[in-house]
Structure formats: C-alpha cells, structure tokens
C-alpha beads as a LAMMPS data file, in Angstrom:
LAMMPS data file: protein, C-alpha beads

268 atoms
267 bonds

1 atom types
1 bond types

-500.0 500.0 xlo xhi
-500.0 500.0 ylo yhi
-500.0 500.0 zlo zhi

Masses

1 110.0

Atoms # bond

1 1 1 0.178 0.121 -0.025
2 1 1 1.148 3.597 -0.684
3 1 1 1.680 6.312 1.583
4 1 1 -0.754 8.017 0.263
5 1 1 -3.347 4.961 1.027
6 1 1 -2.236 4.851 4.319
7 1 1 -3.147 9.084 4.928
8 1 1 -6.386 8.508 3.245
9 1 1 -7.265 5.646 6.101
10 1 1 -5.768 7.498 8.440
11 1 1 -7.952 10.990 7.457
12 1 1 -11.278 8.660 7.269
13 1 1 -10.656 7.600 10.605
14 1 1 -9.705 10.948 12.307
15 1 1 -12.472 12.332 10.186
16 1 1 -14.996 9.973 11.688
17 1 1 -13.574 10.953 14.936
18 1 1 -14.262 14.453 15.361
19 1 1 -17.960 14.090 16.031
20 1 1 -16.943 11.433 18.873
21 1 1 -14.780 13.271 20.639
22 1 1 -16.895 16.382 20.629
23 1 1 -19.494 14.544 22.798
24 1 1 -16.678 13.240 24.656
25 1 1 -16.219 13.476 28.203
26 1 1 -12.386 12.971 27.867
27 1 1 -12.249 16.203 26.084
28 1 1 -14.807 18.612 28.108
29 1 1 -15.849 20.526 25.559
30 1 1 -19.055 21.996 27.357
31 1 1 -16.299 22.839 29.967
32 1 1 -14.042 24.470 27.423
33 1 1 -16.645 26.722 26.066
34 1 1 -17.310 27.865 29.407
35 1 1 -13.699 29.411 30.164
36 1 1 -12.082 25.843 30.829
37 1 1 -8.449 26.053 29.260
38 1 1 -7.037 22.736 27.907
39 1 1 -3.905 22.886 27.978
40 1 1 -2.344 20.492 30.497
41 1 1 0.015 22.346 33.266
42 1 1 3.031 20.706 32.177
43 1 1 2.597 22.910 28.370
44 1 1 1.861 25.850 30.087
45 1 1 4.603 25.972 32.597
46 1 1 7.074 24.438 29.769
47 1 1 6.386 27.180 27.454
48 1 1 6.405 29.765 29.631
49 1 1 4.628 33.199 28.745
50 1 1 3.089 33.540 25.433
51 1 1 1.508 36.586 25.616
52 1 1 2.069 38.147 22.029
53 1 1 3.836 35.496 20.310
54 1 1 2.973 33.678 16.857
55 1 1 2.682 29.936 17.429
56 1 1 1.684 27.377 15.210
57 1 1 0.080 24.551 16.314
58 1 1 0.617 21.240 13.847
59 1 1 -1.724 18.150 13.567
60 1 1 -4.139 20.520 15.920
61 1 1 -7.182 18.050 15.913
62 1 1 -10.436 20.210 16.283
63 1 1 -8.869 23.008 17.586
64 1 1 -9.045 22.786 21.207
65 1 1 -5.695 23.616 22.321
66 1 1 -4.873 25.762 19.256
67 1 1 -7.989 28.261 21.142
68 1 1 -6.337 27.463 24.544
69 1 1 -3.031 28.696 23.317
70 1 1 -5.346 32.016 22.079
71 1 1 -6.295 32.320 25.580
72 1 1 -2.714 32.571 26.951
73 1 1 -2.594 35.612 24.324
74 1 1 -1.071 34.278 21.615
75 1 1 -1.953 35.026 17.922
76 1 1 -2.579 31.319 16.899
77 1 1 -2.728 28.780 13.432
78 1 1 -3.473 25.406 13.774
79 1 1 -3.308 22.810 11.382
80 1 1 -4.723 19.352 10.257
81 1 1 -5.752 16.642 7.359
82 1 1 -8.691 16.313 8.761
83 1 1 -11.480 18.166 7.211
84 1 1 -13.974 17.486 9.638
85 1 1 -11.498 18.749 12.167
86 1 1 -10.937 22.276 10.692
87 1 1 -15.071 22.519 9.846
88 1 1 -15.228 21.832 13.740
89 1 1 -12.482 24.272 14.638
90 1 1 -14.207 26.977 12.821
91 1 1 -17.101 26.476 14.554
92 1 1 -15.956 26.453 18.054
93 1 1 -13.821 29.456 16.796
94 1 1 -16.691 31.680 15.617
95 1 1 -19.063 30.584 18.484
96 1 1 -16.454 31.810 20.694
97 1 1 -15.662 34.676 19.324
98 1 1 -12.196 33.733 18.869
99 1 1 -9.774 34.716 16.001
100 1 1 -7.430 31.862 15.453
101 1 1 -6.670 30.700 11.800
102 1 1 -7.533 27.236 10.590
103 1 1 -5.358 25.282 7.762
104 1 1 -6.258 22.108 6.161
105 1 1 -3.117 20.656 5.806
106 1 1 -0.741 17.436 6.534
107 1 1 1.831 18.405 7.938
108 1 1 4.138 17.665 4.680
109 1 1 2.259 19.815 2.658
110 1 1 2.016 22.678 4.611
111 1 1 4.581 24.313 3.176
112 1 1 2.339 24.794 -0.207
113 1 1 -0.109 26.587 1.786
114 1 1 1.401 28.605 4.169
115 1 1 4.140 31.235 3.847
116 1 1 4.984 33.019 7.407
117 1 1 6.934 32.348 10.403
118 1 1 6.404 32.023 13.983
119 1 1 8.016 32.810 17.151
120 1 1 6.853 28.812 18.347
121 1 1 6.067 26.012 16.549
122 1 1 3.626 23.474 19.181
123 1 1 2.490 19.982 18.630
124 1 1 0.922 17.664 21.515
125 1 1 -0.118 13.971 22.177
126 1 1 0.317 10.995 20.217
127 1 1 0.699 12.896 16.733
128 1 1 4.575 11.525 15.551
129 1 1 3.131 8.354 15.278
130 1 1 0.909 9.122 12.495
131 1 1 4.210 10.759 10.129
132 1 1 6.158 7.683 8.284
133 1 1 9.545 10.717 7.851
134 1 1 10.565 12.509 10.963
135 1 1 13.022 13.962 9.000
136 1 1 10.816 15.842 6.669
137 1 1 8.284 16.741 9.965
138 1 1 11.875 18.344 11.580
139 1 1 11.983 20.638 8.170
140 1 1 9.050 21.905 8.168
141 1 1 9.199 22.387 11.807
142 1 1 12.305 24.624 10.935
143 1 1 11.210 25.920 7.921
144 1 1 8.218 27.816 9.940
145 1 1 10.514 29.237 13.158
146 1 1 11.498 32.753 12.898
147 1 1 15.469 32.587 13.701
148 1 1 15.749 31.570 17.565
149 1 1 12.137 30.975 17.691
150 1 1 11.844 27.387 19.521
151 1 1 9.649 24.378 18.841
152 1 1 7.915 22.798 21.992
153 1 1 6.296 19.257 21.852
154 1 1 4.774 17.420 24.899
155 1 1 4.531 14.145 23.454
156 1 1 3.915 10.180 24.260
157 1 1 7.123 8.377 25.039
158 1 1 7.777 5.991 22.380
159 1 1 9.107 3.663 25.643
160 1 1 5.732 3.606 26.805
161 1 1 4.311 2.083 22.983
162 1 1 6.016 -1.451 23.213
163 1 1 3.269 -2.816 25.524
164 1 1 0.055 -3.999 25.172
165 1 1 -2.338 -2.005 25.996
166 1 1 -5.818 -3.405 24.824
167 1 1 -8.524 -3.105 26.896
168 1 1 -8.569 -6.423 28.403
169 1 1 -4.728 -6.131 28.987
170 1 1 -3.844 -6.844 32.978
171 1 1 -0.241 -6.069 32.991
172 1 1 3.138 -4.469 31.072
173 1 1 3.321 -6.863 28.186
174 1 1 5.779 -6.256 25.700
175 1 1 3.702 -6.680 22.076
176 1 1 5.347 -3.508 19.470
177 1 1 8.537 -2.490 18.252
178 1 1 10.704 0.023 19.639
179 1 1 12.960 1.170 16.476
180 1 1 11.510 2.027 13.192
181 1 1 10.240 -0.749 11.003
182 1 1 10.026 -0.287 6.858
183 1 1 5.988 -0.943 6.930
184 1 1 4.013 0.954 9.631
185 1 1 1.886 -1.010 12.423
186 1 1 -1.924 -1.448 11.255
187 1 1 -4.270 -1.363 13.841
188 1 1 -8.119 -2.217 13.405
189 1 1 -9.658 -0.890 16.685
190 1 1 -13.044 -0.800 18.196
191 1 1 -13.660 2.531 19.536
192 1 1 -11.293 4.983 20.372
193 1 1 -8.951 6.451 23.207
194 1 1 -11.824 9.473 24.414
195 1 1 -14.273 6.941 24.001
196 1 1 -13.776 3.130 24.231
197 1 1 -17.343 1.926 23.032
198 1 1 -17.703 4.385 20.092
199 1 1 -18.764 2.167 17.127
200 1 1 -16.159 3.435 13.941
201 1 1 -16.884 2.658 10.633
202 1 1 -13.584 3.304 9.779
203 1 1 -11.630 1.070 11.744
204 1 1 -8.173 0.362 9.950
205 1 1 -5.535 2.873 11.158
206 1 1 -2.134 2.870 9.901
207 1 1 1.052 3.890 12.630
208 1 1 4.998 4.755 12.271
209 1 1 7.214 3.512 15.142
210 1 1 9.993 6.336 15.879
211 1 1 12.230 5.901 18.934
212 1 1 13.856 9.153 21.206
213 1 1 17.163 9.123 18.657
214 1 1 15.069 9.341 15.777
215 1 1 12.829 12.502 16.982
216 1 1 16.330 13.831 18.045
217 1 1 18.947 13.551 15.528
218 1 1 15.305 14.559 12.884
219 1 1 15.119 18.201 15.309
220 1 1 19.276 18.218 15.293
221 1 1 19.467 17.451 11.980
222 1 1 17.158 20.541 10.993
223 1 1 19.303 22.928 12.478
224 1 1 17.247 22.895 15.777
225 1 1 18.968 23.052 19.496
226 1 1 17.597 20.991 21.941
227 1 1 17.672 22.873 25.166
228 1 1 15.904 20.829 27.035
229 1 1 14.122 17.118 27.350
230 1 1 12.600 16.274 30.177
231 1 1 10.437 12.404 31.266
232 1 1 7.425 11.987 33.280
233 1 1 5.559 8.924 34.661
234 1 1 2.542 10.338 34.500
235 1 1 -0.005 10.938 31.086
236 1 1 -3.037 12.579 29.428
237 1 1 -5.115 9.437 28.343
238 1 1 -5.818 5.990 30.106
239 1 1 -3.241 4.296 28.091
240 1 1 -3.621 1.037 30.130
241 1 1 -6.904 -0.161 31.851
242 1 1 -5.733 -0.369 35.318
243 1 1 -4.318 3.287 35.512
244 1 1 -6.227 5.869 37.077
245 1 1 -6.922 9.554 36.777
246 1 1 -6.276 12.586 39.314
247 1 1 -7.369 15.410 39.999
248 1 1 -4.571 16.957 38.180
249 1 1 -5.998 15.057 34.655
250 1 1 -3.193 13.165 34.826
251 1 1 -3.417 9.509 34.319
252 1 1 -0.587 7.448 37.163
253 1 1 0.243 3.723 38.018
254 1 1 2.165 2.176 39.892
255 1 1 5.053 1.222 37.746
256 1 1 6.922 4.115 36.948
257 1 1 7.797 3.741 33.630
258 1 1 8.317 6.638 31.306
259 1 1 5.036 7.598 29.820
260 1 1 5.519 11.654 28.640
261 1 1 8.254 12.874 27.480
262 1 1 8.575 17.033 26.632
263 1 1 11.290 18.664 24.560
264 1 1 12.290 22.517 23.663
265 1 1 14.221 22.644 20.729
266 1 1 15.801 26.253 19.390
267 1 1 15.886 27.550 15.694
268 1 1 20.161 28.004 15.185

Bonds

1 1 1 2
2 1 2 3
3 1 3 4
4 1 4 5
5 1 5 6
6 1 6 7
7 1 7 8
8 1 8 9
9 1 9 10
10 1 10 11
11 1 11 12
12 1 12 13
13 1 13 14
14 1 14 15
15 1 15 16
16 1 16 17
17 1 17 18
18 1 18 19
19 1 19 20
20 1 20 21
21 1 21 22
22 1 22 23
23 1 23 24
24 1 24 25
25 1 25 26
26 1 26 27
27 1 27 28
28 1 28 29
29 1 29 30
30 1 30 31
31 1 31 32
32 1 32 33
33 1 33 34
34 1 34 35
35 1 35 36
36 1 36 37
37 1 37 38
38 1 38 39
39 1 39 40
40 1 40 41
41 1 41 42
42 1 42 43
43 1 43 44
44 1 44 45
45 1 45 46
46 1 46 47
47 1 47 48
48 1 48 49
49 1 49 50
50 1 50 51
51 1 51 52
52 1 52 53
53 1 53 54
54 1 54 55
55 1 55 56
56 1 56 57
57 1 57 58
58 1 58 59
59 1 59 60
60 1 60 61
61 1 61 62
62 1 62 63
63 1 63 64
64 1 64 65
65 1 65 66
66 1 66 67
67 1 67 68
68 1 68 69
69 1 69 70
70 1 70 71
71 1 71 72
72 1 72 73
73 1 73 74
74 1 74 75
75 1 75 76
76 1 76 77
77 1 77 78
78 1 78 79
79 1 79 80
80 1 80 81
81 1 81 82
82 1 82 83
83 1 83 84
84 1 84 85
85 1 85 86
86 1 86 87
87 1 87 88
88 1 88 89
89 1 89 90
90 1 90 91
91 1 91 92
92 1 92 93
93 1 93 94
94 1 94 95
95 1 95 96
96 1 96 97
97 1 97 98
98 1 98 99
99 1 99 100
100 1 100 101
101 1 101 102
102 1 102 103
103 1 103 104
104 1 104 105
105 1 105 106
106 1 106 107
107 1 107 108
108 1 108 109
109 1 109 110
110 1 110 111
111 1 111 112
112 1 112 113
113 1 113 114
114 1 114 115
115 1 115 116
116 1 116 117
117 1 117 118
118 1 118 119
119 1 119 120
120 1 120 121
121 1 121 122
122 1 122 123
123 1 123 124
124 1 124 125
125 1 125 126
126 1 126 127
127 1 127 128
128 1 128 129
129 1 129 130
130 1 130 131
131 1 131 132
132 1 132 133
133 1 133 134
134 1 134 135
135 1 135 136
136 1 136 137
137 1 137 138
138 1 138 139
139 1 139 140
140 1 140 141
141 1 141 142
142 1 142 143
143 1 143 144
144 1 144 145
145 1 145 146
146 1 146 147
147 1 147 148
148 1 148 149
149 1 149 150
150 1 150 151
151 1 151 152
152 1 152 153
153 1 153 154
154 1 154 155
155 1 155 156
156 1 156 157
157 1 157 158
158 1 158 159
159 1 159 160
160 1 160 161
161 1 161 162
162 1 162 163
163 1 163 164
164 1 164 165
165 1 165 166
166 1 166 167
167 1 167 168
168 1 168 169
169 1 169 170
170 1 170 171
171 1 171 172
172 1 172 173
173 1 173 174
174 1 174 175
175 1 175 176
176 1 176 177
177 1 177 178
178 1 178 179
179 1 179 180
180 1 180 181
181 1 181 182
182 1 182 183
183 1 183 184
184 1 184 185
185 1 185 186
186 1 186 187
187 1 187 188
188 1 188 189
189 1 189 190
190 1 190 191
191 1 191 192
192 1 192 193
193 1 193 194
194 1 194 195
195 1 195 196
196 1 196 197
197 1 197 198
198 1 198 199
199 1 199 200
200 1 200 201
201 1 201 202
202 1 202 203
203 1 203 204
204 1 204 205
205 1 205 206
206 1 206 207
207 1 207 208
208 1 208 209
209 1 209 210
210 1 210 211
211 1 211 212
212 1 212 213
213 1 213 214
214 1 214 215
215 1 215 216
216 1 216 217
217 1 217 218
218 1 218 219
219 1 219 220
220 1 220 221
221 1 221 222
222 1 222 223
223 1 223 224
224 1 224 225
225 1 225 226
226 1 226 227
227 1 227 228
228 1 228 229
229 1 229 230
230 1 230 231
231 1 231 232
232 1 232 233
233 1 233 234
234 1 234 235
235 1 235 236
236 1 236 237
237 1 237 238
238 1 238 239
239 1 239 240
240 1 240 241
241 1 241 242
242 1 242 243
243 1 243 244
244 1 244 245
245 1 245 246
246 1 246 247
247 1 247 248
248 1 248 249
249 1 249 250
250 1 250 251
251 1 251 252
252 1 252 253
253 1 253 254
254 1 254 255
255 1 255 256
256 1 256 257
257 1 257 258
258 1 258 259
259 1 259 260
260 1 260 261
261 1 261 262
262 1 262 263
263 1 263 264
264 1 264 265
265 1 265 266
266 1 266 267
267 1 267 268
C-alpha cells in the first residue's frame, strides 16, 4: 500500500472521530466553552509566557488546544489534515468569538499552503505515530520558525508504546517494536482513546514507530538545538486499563515507566 493510501485510511478514521470526540467526556468541550483552558500544567509551565507570541500548532485535531493557546494571549494558527476537524475548529472558534486561523493540510504539504514564520511551533500528544518521515517533519518545523524561535512538544513516550494496551490487558507486556520498521503497524480498533465504546465504520489505521533517537536526530539535523528534554511517569489518557485519573487530569499507575516526554528546541 502506498503512503497516500495509508494517509487516506487514517484521515477517514480521524474525520469520523471528530463528532465522537466532541461529544465525549474526555474532551470536556462543554467546560471549555465555559472558559476552561484545555492545556495541561506541563505545557503551560514549560511554554512560559506566550502572550503576544505567534504560534503554529501542528496536528491540531478540532482546535481546542489551539484556542487554549489563544486564551493565553498568543496569535495562533492551527493545522490539521482532517476536513471535519478543521470545520469543527472553525465552528467552535466562531461560536466563542475567537480569532485563531485554521488551515486544512497535512504537515508535509504545509509549505505549499502557508508562507509565514512563527515565534513558536507547537505540537502535542499522539502526533508522531501518524508521520512516516520525521526528517521531513523536522524540516517543516524549522521552515516555519523565525530565527531564534523555538519548537515545543509534549508527546507520548515511545517506550510506552511497546506494551500491549488492549482493554483486557492485565499487566505490562511487550508487544510492539521500539525501533522503526519499513512498514507501519496496522490496527483494527473498536472505540477510541476518548470513548472506548464508540462504534467506528473506519476501523483500520496505520501507525509508524519512532525511537527517541529518531526524534532527536531529526530535529538536530534540521538545525534545531535541544534546550531541554524531560521524561514523565504520567500521561493524559488511560493508556493502560488499570490507570487512574487524578484531580490534576493526569493518568498514573504504580509502575513508574516513562509515559510522556517534553522537549524544547531552538532554531539556530
């Protein structure tokens, strides 16, 4: 199967997920519309003061984090390849009287659709597995950064992806590769991370494996200098069935393995 066919299958799944996610308790859209900022403490603390900064948000889904960045005073542009995601993002923006721009595009095609540089490029949570080529991704990140601008990401730790996370899993069991393979992993899933009981028509999705070294070297080779890298023993969704959600909105478990990482890299 060609890369385009993989992308089209994934896009069909993400288009279908938008309505499901908007109505899920996980996304708390009602609370967001009442003024709740959807960014977690981690991103807000590590981003610092972004008031007045221009921010490009890659793979923004239906825009809640994009609009949350705007709540912090940033001038934000959100990008996603899902038609339904961008449509929903614009509807929420207009309903709330906000200003963020949204662009329908996959990451790799963005230079054909946007000619602007930003103080910050931002992305978060479950984004890299949908990208087959991290070198090309990192070049796009660098392309849109102003000189001395910075890239920030908070993302699922690739080590955590090696374990079986089926809904009937009972313990940490290695099932998936850590290092990149020529072909993507194929999944046929019922439900979603946001609604495990949701019924999908488009159940097939394709994910690519990337190690930490793949991520670091892609950014370094694109001319970015890593300023910090942090690993965290908590995550933002119920990755394994026995995880519990705390009042801080993070999911944790007794086994302290790295579940998230965050990094900041500055353009040289």
